[in-house]
C-alpha positions in Angstrom: 0.2 0.0 -0.1 1.3 3.4 -1.0 0.0 6.3 1.2 1.8 9.0 -0.6 -1.8 10.1 -2.5 -2.8 10.5 1.1 -0.4 13.0 2.0 -0.4 14.9 -1.6 -4.5 15.0 -1.1 -5.2 15.1 2.3 -6.0 18.9 3.0 -8.2 18.6 -0.4 -10.4 15.9 0.7 -10.6 18.0 4.3 -11.3 21.3 3.1 -11.5 21.1 -0.8 -9.9 24.3 -2.2 -10.9 26.5 0.6 -10.1 29.4 1.0 -9.2 29.7 -2.6 -12.5 28.3 -3.4 -15.9 27.1 -1.8 -15.7 25.0 1.4 -15.9 21.4 0.4 -14.8 17.8 1.9 -15.0 16.9 5.3 -15.9 20.6 6.3 -18.6 20.6 4.2 -19.7 17.2 5.0 -19.8 18.5 9.0 -21.3 21.9 7.7 -24.2 19.8 6.1 -24.7 17.9 9.2 -24.8 20.7 11.3 -27.3 22.8 9.1 -29.4 19.8 8.6 -29.4 18.8 12.4 -30.1 22.2 13.8 -33.3 22.7 11.6 -34.6 19.4 12.1 -34.4 19.5 16.2 -36.8 22.4 15.7 -38.9 20.9 13.2 -38.9 17.5 15.4 -39.6 19.2 18.6 -42.6 20.7 16.9 -43.7 17.6 15.4 -43.3 15.5 18.1 -45.4 18.2 20.5 -48.2 18.0 17.5 -47.8 14.0 17.6 -48.3 14.0 21.7 -51.0 16.5 21.9 -53.4 16.6 18.6 -56.5 14.1 18.2 -58.2 12.9 15.7 -57.6 12.8 12.0 -55.3 16.0 12.3 -53.0 13.5 14.5 -53.6 10.8 11.6 -53.0 13.0 9.0 -49.5 14.0 10.8 -48.5 10.4 11.5 -49.0 9.7 8.0 -46.9 12.4 6.9 -44.2 11.8 9.0 -44.3 8.0 8.2 -44.0 8.7 4.7 -40.8 10.3 5.5 -39.3 7.8 7.3 -40.3 5.2 5.1 -38.6 6.4 1.9 -34.8 5.8 1.0 -32.7 9.2 1.9 -31.4 8.7 -1.8 -35.1 9.1 -3.1 -35.9 12.3 -1.1 -32.8 13.8 -2.3 -33.6 12.9 -5.8 -37.2 14.2 -5.5 -35.7 17.3 -3.6 -33.5 18.0 -6.4 -35.6 17.8 -9.3 -39.0 19.0 -7.8 -38.1 21.7 -5.6 -37.1 23.7 -8.5 -40.2 22.9 -10.6 -42.5 23.7 -7.6 -40.9 27.0 -6.6 -40.3 28.0 -10.1 -36.6 29.0 -9.7 -33.2 27.2 -9.7 -32.1 26.0 -5.9 -28.5 25.3 -5.5 -27.5 21.9 -5.0 -26.4 22.2 -1.6 -29.9 23.6 -0.3 -31.9 20.5 -1.8 -29.7 18.4 -0.1 -29.9 20.0 3.3 -34.2 20.1 2.7 -34.1 16.4 2.2 -31.9 15.4 5.2 -33.8 17.7 7.6 -37.0 16.5 6.6 -36.2 12.6 7.2 -34.1 13.7 10.2 -37.3 15.7 11.5 -39.5 12.7 10.8 -37.5 10.9 13.3 -36.7 13.1 16.0 -40.7 14.0 16.0 -41.7 10.5 17.0 -38.8 10.3 19.6 -39.8 13.7 21.2 -43.3 11.9 21.3 -41.8 9.0 23.1 -40.2 11.5 25.6 -43.0 13.3 26.4 -45.7 10.1 26.7 -42.9 8.9 28.9 -43.5 11.7 31.6 -45.9 10.3 34.5 -49.3 11.1 34.0 -49.5 12.5 37.6 -47.3 15.6 36.7 -50.0 16.5 33.9 -52.6 16.2 36.5 -51.0 17.8 39.5 -50.1 20.8 37.3 -53.7 21.1 35.6 -55.0 21.1 39.0 -53.0 24.2 40.2 -54.7 25.8 37.3 -52.5 25.3 34.3 -53.8 24.9 31.0 -52.7 21.6 29.4 -50.3 23.3 27.1 -48.9 25.3 29.9 -48.0 22.0 31.6 -46.5 20.7 28.7 -44.2 23.8 28.0 -43.1 24.3 31.7 -43.1 20.9 33.2 -43.2 17.9 30.8 -40.8 19.5 27.6 -37.7 20.0 29.8 -37.6 17.0 31.3 -38.3 15.1 28.3 -35.9 17.1 25.9 -33.3 16.4 28.8 -33.9 12.6 28.4 -33.7 13.1 24.6 -30.2 14.7 24.4 -28.5 11.2 23.5 -31.0 10.5 20.6 -30.6 14.3 19.1 -27.2 13.3 19.2 -27.5 9.8 17.4 -29.3 11.4 15.0 -26.6 14.0 14.1 -24.4 11.0 13.6 -26.8 9.5 11.1 -27.0 12.8 9.1 -23.1 12.6 8.8 -23.0 9.4 7.4 -26.2 10.2 5.1 -24.0 13.2 3.8 -22.1 10.5 1.6 -25.5 10.4 -0.6 -25.0 14.2 -1.5 -22.2 13.3 -4.1 -25.2 12.0 -6.4 -26.2 15.5 -7.3 -22.7 17.1 -7.3 -22.4 18.5 -3.9 -18.7 18.3 -3.5 -18.9 16.7 0.1 -16.3 14.2 1.5 -17.3 11.5 -0.5 -17.5 13.6 -4.0 -14.0 14.5 -3.6 -12.8 11.1 -2.5 -14.4 10.0 -6.1 -12.7 12.8 -7.9 -9.1 11.9 -6.5 -9.9 8.3 -7.1 -10.6 9.2 -10.7 -7.7 11.1 -11.1 -5.2 8.4 -9.6 -6.7 5.4 -10.7 -4.3 3.2 -8.9 -4.9 3.7 -5.2 -8.5 3.4 -4.4 -7.9 1.4 -1.1 -5.8 3.9 0.4 -8.1 6.8 -0.4 -11.3 5.3 0.7 -9.7 4.0 3.6 -8.5 7.3 4.6 -12.1 8.8 4.0 -13.5 5.8 6.3 -11.3 6.9 8.7 -12.4 10.6 8.3 -16.2 9.7 8.9 -15.0 7.1 12.2 -13.5 10.1 13.9 -16.4 12.2 13.1 -18.9 9.7 14.2 -17.1 8.1 17.0 -16.2 11.7 18.6 -19.9 12.1 18.5 -21.0 8.5 19.9 -18.4 9.4 23.0 -20.2 12.7 23.5 -23.7 10.9 23.6 -22.5 8.1 26.1 -20.9 11.0 28.2 -24.4 12.9 28.2 -26.0 9.5 29.1 -23.8 8.6 31.8 -24.4 12.5 33.3 -28.0 12.0 32.9 -28.0 8.5 34.8 -25.6 10.1 37.8 -28.4 13.1 38.1 -31.3 11.0 37.7 -32.8 12.6 40.8 -33.0 15.8 38.8 -35.2 14.1 36.5 -37.5 12.7 39.2 -41.2 13.8 39.3 -41.8 17.4 40.1 -43.0 17.7 43.8 -46.2 19.5 44.6 -43.7 22.6 46.2 -42.4 22.8 43.0 -45.4 22.7 40.7 -47.0 25.7 42.8 -43.7 27.9 42.5 -44.1 27.3 38.2 -47.8 28.4 38.9 -46.5 31.7 39.7 -44.0 32.1 36.6 
């Protein structure tokens, strides 16, 4: 094995032509996952709240929409975003935007179901105690239930970010110059070092994902150590919230 191809191209694989050109490579992979992950957290929380609180056909409709996005392959949604969004909006949309849109929709669907599960995991006694103090159902959710549910969901949010990092590798099919795209470029140019090139790429993905996995495990251990802080709120604490 000859790793000279790596020493000659490592900076290109990590950053592309930046700062002389646009940010590409592994740095763009992280940027895509950060943008899609950040947006999907807000959409996922909103969707999870709606799933937990809505009733009747509205709840069924939302569950069907989220189920649709969870059921289709990521690569199909990237294709649909790439080809259909410009037609629907009547304007050209950058490839990067279509990829972020596709990844955000899928991540939001998964996070919404996770947030719903976190909300439903909180005991009914806290709902009843909050409403007995004069809170509306939405006020109980916002002040009492949701903060506890989100703290329990932190490891799941990080795990979803890990999944997004791996899913960004599919962006190469629409010409987004992320890590896999640049690795293919280098491989096509060199022709004789595919194993070395893609071993290096696999190592980069491993470092990014393993680092986040360690963070998720650390968060989980901290939550387990502070389990008392996740205990049901006392009547005194609920009364204090009633005056906020």
